[in-house]
C-alpha positions as CSV (number, residue, x, y, z in Angstrom):
1,M,49.8,24.9,-142.8
2,S,52.3,27.6,-141.9
3,S,52.9,30.6,-144.2
4,S,56.6,30.4,-143.5
5,I,59.3,27.9,-142.7
6,N,62.4,28.3,-140.5
7,I,65.8,27.0,-141.4
8,I,69.1,27.0,-139.8
9,A,72.3,27.1,-141.8
10,F,75.9,26.4,-141.0
11,G,79.3,27.3,-142.4
12,R,79.5,28.7,-145.9
13,I,75.7,28.3,-146.4
14,A,75.1,30.7,-143.5
15,E,77.6,33.2,-145.0
16,I,75.7,33.1,-148.3
17,I,72.3,33.6,-146.9
18,G,73.6,36.2,-144.4
19,T,72.5,34.5,-141.2
20,S,72.5,31.2,-139.4
21,S,68.7,31.2,-138.8
22,R,66.1,32.6,-141.2
23,S,62.4,32.3,-142.1
24,F,61.3,31.9,-145.7
25,P,57.9,31.6,-147.4
26,Y,56.4,28.1,-147.0
27,V,57.3,25.5,-149.7
28,A,55.8,22.0,-149.7
29,T,58.9,20.0,-150.6
30,I,62.7,19.9,-150.2
31,N,63.1,20.3,-154.0
32,E,60.9,23.4,-154.0
33,L,63.0,24.7,-151.1
34,K,66.2,24.2,-153.0
35,E,64.8,25.8,-156.2
36,F,63.6,28.8,-154.1
37,L,67.0,29.2,-152.4
38,N,68.9,28.9,-155.7
39,V,66.8,31.8,-157.1
40,K,67.1,34.0,-154.0
41,F,70.8,33.2,-153.5
42,P,72.4,32.3,-156.9
43,E,75.7,31.6,-155.2
44,L,74.2,28.5,-153.6
45,K,74.2,26.9,-157.0
46,K,78.0,26.7,-156.8
47,V,78.0,25.1,-153.4
48,K,77.2,21.5,-152.5
49,Y,75.1,21.2,-149.3
50,A,73.0,18.7,-147.6
51,V,69.5,19.2,-146.2
52,A,68.4,17.8,-142.9
53,L,64.7,17.5,-142.2
54,N,63.8,16.9,-138.6
55,K,67.4,15.9,-137.9
56,K,67.6,13.3,-140.7
57,L,69.7,13.8,-143.8
58,I,67.5,13.9,-146.9
59,T,68.9,12.5,-150.1
60,T,65.6,12.6,-152.1
61,D,62.7,14.9,-152.3
62,A,60.4,15.0,-149.2
63,T,57.4,16.8,-148.0
64,I,57.9,19.6,-145.5
65,E,55.4,19.6,-142.7
66,A,54.5,23.0,-141.1
67,S,56.4,22.2,-137.9
68,A,59.4,20.8,-139.6
69,N,63.0,21.6,-138.5
70,I,65.2,22.2,-141.6
71,A,69.0,22.6,-141.5
72,L,71.3,23.4,-144.4
73,L,74.6,21.7,-144.0
74,P,77.8,22.4,-145.9
75,P,80.1,19.5,-146.9
76,F,82.0,18.1,-144.0
77,S,84.7,15.5,-143.4
78,G,85.8,13.6,-140.4
79,G,88.8,11.6,-139.4
């Protein structure tokens, strides 16, 4: 198990965390990641965002493997 995880962030989320790519201490689940981020960056509580785990949008909690790719995605629309 890795002692850190790498995430990439886009749009407003990247602005809030201060960068588009960042390492954080390892957490085991998506819910734990969200809780950690909400504590570290309280402004995230006001923003809706999606989490992609290994290029798949996650709508429920999921386990984060040590080699996982995690992306934080702001709301988007298409047309």
